C-alpha angles and dihedrals in degrees: 000000000000120000120246112290095018122117117240095206094243118129120245091249091057092050090057092050097253121135126213116237117258122254122237090259092052092049090049090050092049092052092043091050092050092051091047094051092046089055088063094234112152112227136146125243095258092055092046091053091050091050092049092050093048093047092049090050091052093052116104121230094267091053092050091045090057091058093042090054090051089050093049090051088052091050090054090055093055110099118194115239116236114259112268114256117243119229119230111271116259116249113267115257113211096197142286095283093052091047092051092047091050091051094048098047116082116229115259116221106183097301090137118134118242118227 
């Protein structure tokens, strides 16, 4: 966990729970990974990523365009959430002693004596 005042590296959108739409490459990789795991072939994550990259590189422009169209349709579906409303800030508390003093002192409304 990051200390107070330090950035965590997460984008503002991620902090608010929104997700960015996937690119064509990422959608292709997701589909490729699903097909690979359904086949029952045992591979580690590094090998899967290599296979995805090689398969994407071998795709012709029309194959890549198919995935990019799917991604652009997905981007159009993403609707931005409205910004969260901020509650009014709580009144500042100076401390227990100041709060007790304020409670015990009567309010003065111009009862001062003139000299």
